[in-house]
TORSEBA-573457 format. One record per residue (C-alpha): residue in one letter; chain; x, y, z. Coordinates in Angstrom, 3 decimals. Example, Ala and Ser with C-alpha at 12.3 -4.5 7.8 and 13.67 -1.06 7.14 Angstrom:
2
A|A|12.300|-4.500|7.800 .
S|A|13.670|-1.060|7.140 .
end
This chain:
292
X|A|112.066|135.449|104.996 .
X|A|111.890|135.849|100.808 .
X|A|115.182|136.890|100.689 .
X|A|116.179|132.940|102.268 .
X|A|114.028|131.248|100.178 .
X|A|114.705|132.699|96.779 .
X|A|118.582|131.245|96.678 .
X|A|116.844|127.666|97.077 .
X|A|113.968|128.480|94.700 .
X|A|116.930|129.353|92.026 .
X|A|118.396|125.792|92.961 .
X|A|115.758|124.016|92.817 .
X|A|114.939|125.543|89.280 .
X|A|117.837|125.152|88.083 .
X|A|118.057|121.578|89.450 .
X|A|114.936|120.885|87.447 .
X|A|116.479|122.769|84.893 .
X|A|119.162|120.251|83.994 .
X|A|117.111|117.430|85.001 .
X|A|115.152|118.232|81.802 .
X|A|118.143|118.915|79.855 .
X|A|119.074|114.983|80.750 .
X|A|115.857|113.591|79.854 .
X|A|115.837|115.418|76.201 .
X|A|119.486|114.082|75.698 .
X|A|119.143|111.124|76.659 .
X|A|115.449|110.260|74.433 .
X|A|117.882|111.730|71.352 .
X|A|121.129|109.833|71.865 .
X|A|122.357|110.861|68.140 .
X|A|122.976|113.962|69.926 .
X|A|125.132|112.823|72.420 .
X|A|126.833|110.803|70.117 .
X|A|127.750|113.500|67.153 .
X|A|128.812|115.853|70.688 .
X|A|130.609|112.771|71.494 .
X|A|132.197|112.254|67.554 .
X|A|132.985|116.679|67.877 .
X|A|135.559|115.784|70.472 .
X|A|139.368|115.045|69.868 .
X|A|140.203|111.562|69.648 .
X|A|142.591|109.720|72.134 .
X|A|145.299|107.758|70.790 .
X|A|143.191|104.402|71.581 .
X|A|139.453|104.234|72.050 .
X|A|136.234|102.213|70.472 .
X|A|134.521|103.939|67.679 .
X|A|131.210|102.444|66.476 .
X|A|130.958|102.321|62.612 .
X|A|127.117|100.417|62.976 .
X|A|126.263|99.613|59.299 .
X|A|129.714|98.492|57.913 .
X|A|130.529|95.785|55.741 .
X|A|133.044|93.046|57.658 .
X|A|135.939|92.197|54.819 .
X|A|135.293|88.599|54.854 .
X|A|137.810|88.421|52.631 .
X|A|140.877|89.108|55.340 .
X|A|143.059|85.743|56.393 .
X|A|143.899|84.889|59.359 .
X|A|145.401|81.620|61.295 .
X|A|143.360|79.926|63.651 .
X|A|144.288|78.254|66.701 .
X|A|145.289|75.317|65.300 .
X|A|147.312|76.390|62.691 .
X|A|145.468|77.169|59.715 .
X|A|145.228|79.428|57.083 .
X|A|141.488|80.689|57.126 .
X|A|139.466|83.814|56.045 .
X|A|136.527|85.575|57.702 .
X|A|134.097|84.233|55.414 .
X|A|134.633|80.583|56.797 .
X|A|132.855|81.925|59.970 .
X|A|129.943|83.754|59.054 .
X|A|127.373|82.613|57.080 .
X|A|124.878|80.741|58.900 .
X|A|124.778|82.970|62.458 .
X|A|125.654|86.124|64.075 .
X|A|129.296|86.555|64.805 .
X|A|130.887|87.767|67.583 .
X|A|133.966|89.682|67.368 .
X|A|136.539|90.359|70.175 .
X|A|139.774|91.836|69.555 .
X|A|142.137|91.264|72.263 .
X|A|146.190|90.494|72.431 .
X|A|147.109|87.084|74.156 .
X|A|150.022|88.877|76.309 .
X|A|147.390|91.170|77.547 .
X|A|148.724|92.121|81.858 .
X|A|145.331|92.965|82.756 .
X|A|142.253|94.802|80.433 .
X|A|142.138|92.019|77.970 .
X|A|141.929|89.033|80.754 .
X|A|139.790|91.286|82.508 .
X|A|137.165|91.254|79.309 .
X|A|137.499|87.636|78.330 .
X|A|136.758|86.592|82.219 .
X|A|133.724|89.015|81.892 .
X|A|132.506|87.415|78.480 .
X|A|132.944|84.125|79.917 .
X|A|130.875|84.628|82.768 .
X|A|128.210|86.450|80.489 .
X|A|128.612|83.211|78.059 .
X|A|127.981|80.802|81.127 .
X|A|124.888|82.885|82.386 .
X|A|122.952|82.953|79.121 .
X|A|123.383|79.209|78.809 .
X|A|121.983|79.208|82.438 .
X|A|119.184|81.165|82.061 .
X|A|117.950|80.601|78.101 .
X|A|120.242|77.653|76.591 .
X|A|122.173|79.735|73.842 .
X|A|125.035|79.146|73.238 .
X|A|127.875|79.903|71.128 .
X|A|127.679|77.066|67.710 .
X|A|124.374|76.636|68.405 .
X|A|123.062|80.157|68.367 .
X|A|126.212|82.328|67.549 .
X|A|130.351|82.096|66.433 .
X|A|132.749|83.896|68.566 .
X|A|136.368|85.225|67.025 .
X|A|138.709|86.082|69.298 .
X|A|141.437|87.297|67.623 .
X|A|144.784|89.055|68.376 .
X|A|146.004|92.923|67.405 .
X|A|149.345|92.425|67.867 .
X|A|150.731|90.353|64.472 .
X|A|153.651|88.425|66.937 .
X|A|151.623|86.607|68.852 .
X|A|151.572|82.784|67.759 .
X|A|149.014|80.330|66.829 .
X|A|150.385|78.490|70.200 .
X|A|149.594|81.285|72.576 .
X|A|146.112|81.278|71.032 .
X|A|145.201|77.709|71.170 .
X|A|146.690|78.281|75.206 .
X|A|144.358|80.986|75.381 .
X|A|141.241|79.064|73.403 .
X|A|142.242|76.026|75.946 .
X|A|141.813|77.978|79.182 .
X|A|138.448|79.958|78.516 .
X|A|136.751|77.256|76.172 .
X|A|137.660|75.073|80.260 .
X|A|135.871|78.480|81.671 .
X|A|133.372|78.368|79.749 .
X|A|132.395|74.332|80.533 .
X|A|130.013|74.197|77.893 .
X|A|131.158|71.377|75.335 .
X|A|129.113|71.378|72.097 .
X|A|130.354|75.315|72.187 .
X|A|133.546|73.706|71.461 .
X|A|133.176|74.122|67.875 .
X|A|131.780|78.276|68.450 .
X|A|134.621|79.827|69.537 .
X|A|138.026|80.659|67.960 .
X|A|141.428|82.193|68.569 .
X|A|142.981|83.799|65.733 .
X|A|146.130|85.253|64.998 .
X|A|146.939|87.428|61.804 .
X|A|149.074|89.395|60.066 .
X|A|149.458|93.356|60.218 .
X|A|147.921|94.368|57.547 .
X|A|144.690|91.779|58.348 .
X|A|145.021|93.174|61.599 .
X|A|144.786|96.718|60.615 .
X|A|142.230|95.913|58.417 .
X|A|139.971|94.968|60.958 .
X|A|140.862|97.141|63.459 .
X|A|139.602|100.011|61.392 .
X|A|136.243|98.496|60.071 .
X|A|135.420|97.827|63.727 .
X|A|136.581|100.858|64.532 .
X|A|139.075|99.455|67.304 .
X|A|142.173|101.908|67.652 .
X|A|144.918|101.053|69.367 .
X|A|148.426|103.122|70.384 .
X|A|151.807|100.673|71.066 .
X|A|153.532|101.699|73.528 .
X|A|157.705|101.768|73.093 .
X|A|158.535|101.773|76.691 .
X|A|156.176|98.908|77.970 .
X|A|155.924|96.790|74.739 .
X|A|152.390|96.371|75.838 .
X|A|148.997|97.989|73.266 .
X|A|147.200|100.837|74.759 .
X|A|143.509|100.047|73.558 .
X|A|139.843|99.962|74.984 .
X|A|137.707|96.835|75.215 .
X|A|134.648|95.823|74.425 .
X|A|132.858|93.295|71.702 .
X|A|131.131|93.819|67.991 .
X|A|128.153|91.288|67.076 .
X|A|127.672|91.484|63.494 .
X|A|125.258|89.870|61.346 .
X|A|125.301|86.464|59.293 .
X|A|126.455|88.243|56.235 .
X|A|129.197|90.627|57.695 .
X|A|127.152|93.354|58.345 .
X|A|128.031|95.532|62.163 .
X|A|125.045|95.036|63.794 .
X|A|125.907|95.744|67.841 .
X|A|128.527|96.769|70.114 .
X|A|128.818|96.117|74.290 .
X|A|131.722|97.973|75.699 .
X|A|133.211|97.438|78.760 .
X|A|134.749|94.027|80.549 .
X|A|131.920|92.824|82.019 .
X|A|128.606|92.311|79.479 .
X|A|125.003|91.245|80.694 .
X|A|123.848|88.093|79.297 .
X|A|120.329|90.271|78.916 .
X|A|122.614|92.250|76.448 .
X|A|124.511|89.930|74.340 .
X|A|121.188|87.624|74.119 .
X|A|119.298|90.747|72.281 .
X|A|122.510|91.471|70.462 .
X|A|122.401|88.099|68.998 .
X|A|118.673|88.187|68.463 .
X|A|118.383|91.703|66.346 .
X|A|121.946|90.600|64.140 .
X|A|120.036|87.078|63.336 .
X|A|116.811|89.085|61.957 .
X|A|115.167|87.351|63.903 .
X|A|116.586|83.919|62.855 .
X|A|117.891|83.196|66.643 .
X|A|115.581|83.091|69.799 .
X|A|112.257|82.092|71.166 .
X|A|109.339|84.200|71.859 .
X|A|110.621|85.789|74.538 .
X|A|113.810|87.421|73.391 .
X|A|111.034|88.873|70.620 .
X|A|109.071|90.199|73.639 .
X|A|112.265|91.017|75.335 .
X|A|113.401|93.165|71.885 .
X|A|110.309|94.757|71.962 .
X|A|110.563|96.041|75.787 .
X|A|114.099|96.855|75.381 .
X|A|116.053|99.688|73.055 .
X|A|119.700|99.748|72.048 .
X|A|121.511|102.833|72.899 .
X|A|124.696|103.073|70.684 .
X|A|126.134|105.958|72.989 .
X|A|126.253|103.725|76.056 .
X|A|126.231|100.307|73.924 .
X|A|123.763|98.802|76.166 .
X|A|119.677|97.896|76.120 .
X|A|117.606|100.232|78.539 .
X|A|113.881|99.967|78.569 .
X|A|111.714|101.177|75.885 .
X|A|109.711|103.298|77.286 .
X|A|107.004|104.691|75.026 .
X|A|106.792|100.347|73.772 .
X|A|106.264|99.807|77.498 .
X|A|103.739|102.591|77.734 .
X|A|102.042|101.241|74.535 .
X|A|102.122|97.530|76.131 .
X|A|100.590|98.657|79.254 .
X|A|97.755|100.597|77.461 .
X|A|96.893|98.036|75.073 .
X|A|96.792|95.296|78.115 .
X|A|94.503|98.412|80.041 .
X|A|92.188|98.543|77.586 .
X|A|91.595|94.455|76.770 .
X|A|91.305|94.073|80.724 .
X|A|88.836|96.666|80.728 .
X|A|86.790|95.125|77.730 .
X|A|87.269|91.656|79.577 .
X|A|85.243|93.489|82.523 .
X|A|82.833|94.987|80.580 .
X|A|81.997|91.481|78.995 .
X|A|82.190|89.567|82.380 .
X|A|79.527|92.414|83.804 .
X|A|77.118|92.690|81.143 .
X|A|77.260|88.513|81.026 .
X|A|76.424|88.875|84.976 .
X|A|73.628|91.102|84.290 .
X|A|71.897|89.273|82.007 .
X|A|72.404|86.265|83.717 .
X|A|70.606|88.284|86.975 .
X|A|67.670|89.510|84.861 .
X|A|66.895|85.692|83.417 .
X|A|67.095|84.217|87.058 .
X|A|64.456|87.426|87.922 .
X|A|62.522|86.599|84.868 .
X|A|62.307|82.957|85.410 .
X|A|61.229|83.458|89.597 .
X|A|59.064|85.809|88.173 .
X|A|57.267|83.691|86.087 .
X|A|57.555|80.846|88.624 .
X|A|55.454|83.225|91.030 .
X|A|52.547|84.221|89.020 .
X|A|52.162|80.524|87.935 .
end
């Protein structure tokens, strides 16, 4: 009998040990980040450069053919950088479609939208692409977004090899051109910057949760964007730089739960004391009436 249960016990102990290790690592994301940083880099990827300054003097061309600098879009609200290329056969289209769904959900649920609360700069990583391509993509995705007020808040840029490479390098966006297919190998994700151009948050993938973008914009604005509900959410959720997503801030929730419990108990005790005083006063009055 002991021989039968011993292997099971060992498996259970191994499972518990593994779970504890994962929990510890999950609460110490810099450990995972350091481990990931030590892995060999692939040709294409998206490295996080949180806290770095975007060079606002870089020159690009907007969807109308006008020469602009990044400084033209920064200053008063957060900026979302979206590196893609307009002739991408698959991944960039999936990412932009996912971004539109996120923007629509954000507008529907909270009223936050481009131009009003943040600016979106989609820029091509391929210096061969033209203003005409940029204008066509802008028209397509603004139509899907279907928020007329946001028209001035989403721009599609093209640029020179030098400007593109400098911006890619700063935000950590690594690409590899494939001579055989004529396409770029690249990752997918967006970078959220503060109004003065400091890299604040990354959201990775081709689908973005409206809540994550909402919190990233609220944090990047240093509290100048978002209602009381955004600030409450920021207390309850914490950004994980490893996953590029927001998760529950367990300790904050526990603290909030503790405060709520204390307030509830305090209120209950106060009500009980008030009730006891009322009952005692009622008994005193009844006794006085009986003596009369």
